[in-house]
VMD Tcl script that draws the C-alpha trace (Angstrom):
set ca {
  {-3.53 -10.08 -3.01}
  {-3.19 -13.11 -5.28}
  {-5.35 -14.81 -7.98}
  {-4.97 -18.06 -7.77}
  {-6.56 -20.39 -10.63}
  {-7.42 -24.17 -11.17}
  {-6.62 -25.52 -14.66}
  {-7.84 -29.27 -12.95}
  {-9.81 -30.35 -10.96}
  {-7.64 -29.95 -7.35}
  {-7.49 -31.09 -3.65}
  {-4.84 -29.50 -1.74}
  {-4.10 -28.45 1.82}
  {-4.51 -24.81 2.98}
  {-3.71 -23.72 6.45}
  {-3.40 -20.08 8.46}
  {-1.28 -17.54 7.71}
  {-2.37 -15.74 10.99}
  {-4.42 -12.99 8.27}
  {-7.97 -12.05 8.18}
  {-8.52 -12.02 4.36}
  {-11.39 -11.13 1.48}
  {-11.94 -13.39 -0.99}
  {-14.09 -13.90 -4.33}
  {-15.05 -17.08 -5.58}
  {-15.76 -18.05 -9.27}
  {-16.61 -21.64 -10.33}
  {-17.03 -24.33 -7.83}
  {-15.38 -24.40 -4.78}
  {-15.51 -25.65 -1.75}
  {-14.02 -26.78 1.99}
  {-13.87 -30.78 3.06}
  {-12.95 -30.85 6.36}
  {-14.00 -33.85 9.17}
  {-17.10 -32.15 10.48}
  {-18.29 -30.23 7.46}
  {-18.63 -29.96 3.67}
  {-19.60 -26.65 2.02}
  {-19.68 -24.61 -0.97}
  {-18.01 -21.21 -0.25}
  {-20.35 -18.15 -0.68}
  {-18.76 -15.79 -3.87}
  {-17.57 -12.85 -1.94}
  {-16.74 -13.58 1.46}
  {-14.46 -12.12 4.66}
  {-12.36 -15.62 6.76}
  {-10.52 -15.49 10.09}
  {-8.13 -17.50 11.46}
  {-8.94 -21.41 10.07}
  {-7.43 -24.46 11.29}
  {-6.14 -26.44 8.28}
  {-9.08 -27.96 5.91}
  {-9.16 -29.41 3.05}
  {-10.13 -27.14 -0.44}
  {-11.96 -28.68 -3.23}
  {-11.63 -26.82 -6.21}
  {-13.43 -28.08 -9.79}
  {-11.78 -27.39 -12.94}
  {-11.28 -23.54 -14.41}
  {-12.55 -22.50 -11.01}
  {-10.40 -19.61 -9.42}
  {-10.88 -17.26 -6.56}
  {-8.98 -13.59 -5.89}
  {-7.57 -12.96 -2.00}
  {-6.55 -10.03 -0.62}
  {-4.27 -10.13 3.07}
  {-5.92 -8.22 5.40}
  {-4.56 -7.04 9.09}
  {-5.56 -10.46 11.75}
  {-8.44 -8.89 13.53}
  {-9.93 -7.23 10.36}
  {-12.34 -9.91 10.26}
  {-13.58 -8.94 13.94}
  {-13.76 -4.98 12.46}
  {-15.79 -5.65 9.95}
  {-17.96 -8.52 10.62}
  {-18.54 -7.56 14.06}
  {-18.57 -11.00 15.11}
  {-16.80 -12.51 17.71}
  {-14.74 -15.26 15.82}
  {-15.06 -17.88 18.86}
  {-18.78 -18.23 19.10}
  {-19.97 -17.29 15.29}
  {-17.27 -19.01 12.97}
  {-14.73 -18.03 10.81}
  {-16.33 -17.69 7.43}
  {-18.71 -14.44 7.26}
  {-20.26 -13.78 3.90}
  {-19.68 -10.04 2.93}
  {-23.46 -9.35 1.90}
  {-24.14 -9.16 5.52}
  {-22.09 -6.44 6.06}
  {-22.93 -4.48 2.66}
  {-25.72 -4.59 0.31}
  {-26.07 -7.02 -2.12}
  {-26.58 -4.96 -5.19}
  {-22.73 -3.91 -3.94}
  {-21.25 -7.22 -3.60}
  {-22.42 -8.84 -6.92}
  {-21.58 -5.57 -8.76}
  {-18.25 -6.33 -7.45}
  {-18.15 -9.86 -8.16}
  {-19.27 -9.21 -11.86}
  {-17.03 -6.02 -12.26}
  {-14.21 -8.40 -10.93}
  {-14.84 -11.36 -13.10}
  {-14.33 -9.97 -16.87}
  {-11.27 -7.28 -15.79}
  {-8.15 -7.80 -15.86}
  {-5.57 -8.39 -13.13}
  {-3.94 -5.34 -12.55}
  {-7.52 -3.21 -11.80}
  {-8.84 -5.45 -9.31}
  {-7.43 -3.10 -6.46}
  {-8.94 -0.25 -8.04}
  {-12.29 -2.14 -8.86}
  {-12.52 -3.07 -4.47}
  {-11.89 0.35 -4.06}
  {-14.56 1.47 -6.08}
  {-16.90 -0.59 -4.09}
  {-15.92 -1.25 -0.92}
  {-13.82 2.48 -0.15}
  {-17.34 3.73 1.64}
  {-16.77 1.25 4.05}
  {-12.85 1.67 4.70}
  {-12.71 4.02 7.55}
  {-14.89 2.18 9.99}
  {-13.54 -1.46 8.99}
  {-9.41 -0.02 9.67}
  {-10.26 1.13 13.14}
  {-8.09 -0.60 15.74}
  {-8.91 -3.27 18.32}
  {-7.93 -3.73 21.37}
  {-5.33 -6.46 20.30}
  {-4.34 -4.26 16.81}
  {-1.17 -3.26 18.49}
  {-0.26 -6.81 19.97}
  {-0.57 -8.48 16.36}
  {1.52 -5.94 14.84}
  {4.02 -6.68 17.49}
  {3.96 -10.77 17.41}
  {4.49 -10.27 13.65}
  {7.25 -7.68 13.70}
  {8.90 -10.49 16.16}
  {7.68 -13.76 14.19}
  {5.91 -15.21 16.77}
  {9.33 -15.60 18.53}
  {7.86 -14.83 21.83}
  {6.03 -15.76 24.81}
  {2.73 -14.07 26.78}
  {4.79 -13.46 29.40}
  {6.63 -10.95 26.86}
  {3.43 -9.34 25.82}
  {1.75 -8.71 29.04}
  {4.65 -7.13 29.96}
  {5.01 -5.21 26.61}
  {1.76 -4.05 27.21}
  {0.59 -3.96 30.66}
  {-2.36 -6.73 29.95}
  {-3.86 -9.20 32.35}
  {-3.30 -13.23 30.79}
  {-7.26 -13.20 31.13}
  {-8.00 -9.73 29.51}
  {-5.48 -10.77 26.53}
  {-6.63 -14.43 25.66}
  {-10.47 -13.07 25.86}
  {-9.41 -10.30 23.58}
  {-8.10 -12.91 21.52}
  {-10.81 -15.17 21.44}
  {-13.14 -12.97 20.32}
  {-11.52 -10.97 17.55}
  {-8.99 -14.10 15.99}
  {-11.24 -17.51 17.58}
  {-7.77 -18.25 19.44}
  {-6.46 -18.11 22.60}
  {-2.73 -15.36 22.21}
  {-0.50 -18.83 22.78}
  {-1.83 -20.51 19.96}
  {-1.50 -17.40 17.98}
  {2.21 -16.72 18.51}
  {2.46 -20.92 17.54}
  {1.40 -20.12 14.55}
  {2.81 -17.23 13.54}
  {6.21 -18.86 14.67}
  {4.89 -22.00 12.39}
  {4.35 -20.32 9.61}
  {7.75 -18.60 9.93}
  {9.73 -21.36 10.16}
  {8.20 -23.37 7.39}
  {9.32 -20.78 5.10}
  {12.79 -21.11 5.84}
  {12.44 -24.46 5.69}
  {11.14 -24.22 2.05}
  {13.59 -21.96 0.96}
  {16.06 -24.47 2.30}
  {17.69 -21.72 4.49}
  {18.06 -23.89 7.31}
  {17.43 -27.76 8.57}
  {15.00 -28.98 10.56}
  {17.26 -30.00 13.67}
  {18.86 -26.11 13.54}
  {14.97 -24.27 12.63}
  {13.73 -25.97 15.74}
  {16.49 -24.68 18.02}
  {16.69 -21.22 16.37}
  {13.00 -20.82 16.30}
  {12.62 -21.73 20.59}
  {11.28 -24.83 20.40}
  {11.23 -26.90 23.61}
  {12.33 -30.54 21.50}
  {11.33 -32.09 18.73}
  {8.09 -33.41 19.92}
  {6.68 -29.70 20.63}
  {8.02 -29.33 16.90}
  {5.78 -32.16 15.61}
  {2.58 -31.08 17.65}
  {2.73 -27.72 16.16}
  {3.05 -29.11 12.46}
  {0.41 -32.01 12.95}
  {-2.30 -29.19 14.95}
  {-1.51 -26.28 12.18}
  {-1.04 -28.65 8.89}
  {-2.56 -32.00 9.87}
  {0.67 -33.68 8.44}
  {3.50 -35.01 10.74}
  {7.33 -33.20 9.97}
  {7.94 -36.07 7.75}
  {5.18 -35.54 5.69}
  {5.05 -31.97 5.42}
  {8.59 -31.56 4.67}
  {9.68 -34.47 3.03}
  {10.54 -34.34 -0.06}
  {8.25 -37.14 -1.45}
  {5.17 -35.20 -0.19}
  {5.95 -31.80 -1.57}
  {2.37 -29.90 0.33}
  {4.13 -26.51 0.77}
  {3.81 -25.76 -3.19}
  {0.79 -26.44 -2.85}
  {-0.59 -24.66 0.08}
  {-2.07 -21.20 0.59}
  {0.73 -19.05 2.19}
  {3.12 -19.62 -0.14}
  {1.52 -18.26 -3.18}
  {0.76 -15.15 -1.00}
  {3.38 -12.25 -1.25}
  {4.81 -11.62 1.91}
}
mol new
graphics top color blue
foreach p $ca { graphics top sphere $p radius 0.5 }
foreach p [lrange $ca 0 end-1] q [lrange $ca 1 end] { graphics top cylinder $p $q radius 0.2 }
display resetview
């Protein structure tokens, strides 16, 4: 769990980490991408999303609770691929529960957030934490930092390629291959960000075929070129949400 506060008007790029999130919003925070610009609901859950711009007005803040990748699907019971990656939690629990939770968090100390969330949402946990058809596969991918291919998964879990992709697109909105690439991308970014390894060595170590394949993933998942994302003149990483989340 993390609390993000904006002391001034702020706009930054957010890229997916491969997880689902429960988010409580305070103030004026909106998403701005090529297709739409909309203000975020005050309490929502979201699944894997492509990179997008987030625009926050001064003194806005939000609380983000990381959940398992397929938790969005387990909670919302909606097909991410057809229904979108954001769902108001008021569609799932009563509006009174949402209002009471949001109001109590607003004036609480940071250390009390989890207790308050449990107080209001615990009655729903038993249903929400049930495993999906790909829960074990997702765990396997994270354990291996995405350094796998689809064949590895098919062999390990004895599942057909078509079933694997169908389950992934329903629960996450992306294919198994794209999810693998996303997790690998986040893994390599954390290493580069921490200066544990140089870019060319990382490309080889983390099983990219060549620089062009690496560049493709950087552009797809961050909306930037490798130079823009990792260059010293463009410290975008410091502003990205995944850096502020405790891994």
